[in-house]
N, C-alpha and C positions, 0 to 999 in steps of 0.2 A: 457540448456538454462534458464537463469534468466528472470523473467518477473515483472515489475513494472507496477501497475494498478492504475486507479483512475476514478472516474465517477463524471459528470458534469451536473446538472439537469436543465432541460428545460421545462416548465410547459405545458403539464403535465407528460411529460416522462424525459428521460435521455440518455446521450450519456457515454458509457464505452469506455477506452482506455487503450491499453497495450503497451508498448515497450519491446522488447525482445534484450537481449543481452547476450554475451557468458562470459565475463568476469567482475569483479566488478570494475576493472579501465577502461573500455570502455567509450569513449566520446560520441561515435554514437550509436544509437539502431541498431541493424540487421535489424529489420523490427519493423513496428507500426501496431497495429490492433485496428479498430474502429466498435464498435456495436451500433446500436440505438435501443430504446426502447421508444415504444408509450405512456406507462403510468407505472408509478411505486407507489409503496405504500406511504401513506401520511408520513411525517415525525412523529416520535413518541419519545419524550424525553425518554432517557435511551434504547431505542430500535432500534438505528439507523441503525444497521445491517439488519434489516427486510427490511429497503429500498435498502439499496446498494448491500447486498449479492446476490438477483437474479439477479443484473445486471453484477456483476463480473462472477458469474456462466454462464450465458448468453455468455459473451464474451469467455469464455473458451471452451465452446462448439461450438459457431458459428465457431471460427477459428481453432477448433481442437488443441488447445495449451496443451503441457505436460511439463511444466517446472520443473525444479530441485528445484527452491526456486521462492516464490512471494512476492515482496514486496508491502505491502499496505500503503496508506495514511491514517493513522490513528492508534489505538492502537490494539494491540491482547490482551492484558489485560488491564482492566481499573483502576485496583490498585494492590498491593502486595499480597493480598488475593486471587488472581486469578478470579477475576468476569471478564468474557468474554466479549471481545469487538469484532469488526467485523473481525479482524484477527484471532481470536479464531474461530468464527462461520463459516470462510472460511477452516480453518485446519480441523474441524470436518466434514463438507460437504464433503471434499476430503478424508474422511477415514483416516486423519493423515499420508496420503501417500506423502504430499508436505509440506516441512517446508514453514512458513509465517512469515516475519517478517515484524511488524509493525513500521512506522517512523510517529511522530506526532509533531506538531510543538509546542503544549502546553500540560502540564501535567493535569491529573486528580488529586483530592484530594486522596491521598493515594497511588500514584506513586511514589517510593523512589528516592533517588537521584543516585543509582546505574542504574537508566535507562536513566539518562541525559548523552548527548554525545556532545561535542563541537568540530565543523569542521571550518577549516579556521581560519579568524580573528574574528569569530562573538562570542560575549559574551553572546549570547543566546543559550541554547542548544536545540537540537533535543531531543524527547524521544522515545528510542527504547524499543522494547518487541517483544518477538518471542515465537513461538509454534514450537516444532520439531526441534528444536537445542538449544545449551546454548546462554544464551545472552550474555555471553562474545564474542562467535563468530558471532553473529548476529551485535553487535555493531562494530566488527574489520570490517565486509563486508560493513558496511554503512561508516565507515571512510575512508574505501579504495577506495570508489566511486569517480569518475571524477569529479573535480570542486574545485576551490579555496575557496568557500563561503560555508555558511551554508548550503543550500540545495544542494545535489548532482546535477550535470548536468543531469542526465538522469530522476530524480525525477521532475525536471522542466520542461523537454521534455512531461512525459506523462500528466501533468497538461496543458500544453499548447496545447497538441494534442485534449483533451479533450474540449478544449474552442475553439480552431480553427475549430473544426468540428461541433460546435453549429450553428444553422441557425440564 
């Protein structure tokens, strides 16, 4: 099972969502999971993972999810020197057992052009990074995902699941 995850913040808490699917080309998730958190850490510039990582780990635990790959909304690495982002912290928290692919809509300074991926008819790239699998494989997976536009269908679906679950 492949799992795409996202977190939506509701003061003072958050909602984490995951959409599960079996094949990169799937148009619909096999199921969707939602977890609610009453409180989250405050936003801290440069340490966003401290706020989001507990929500993602909580989602995995609450729903007893054991994906073969996780796709996060964000970066695995924040630059080409290997500065860890949310995805790398998740990969490490899972003891490196589950590859993590990051899909970000904007690049950080220091993210090389080899991370850019154009999908559909968009002139604006997504920025893909990965831990536990080669970058070329991660980019091929994201490129193969269903949807004719910049953002794959199931990445839009997990974002929507978070927002729809918000009070």
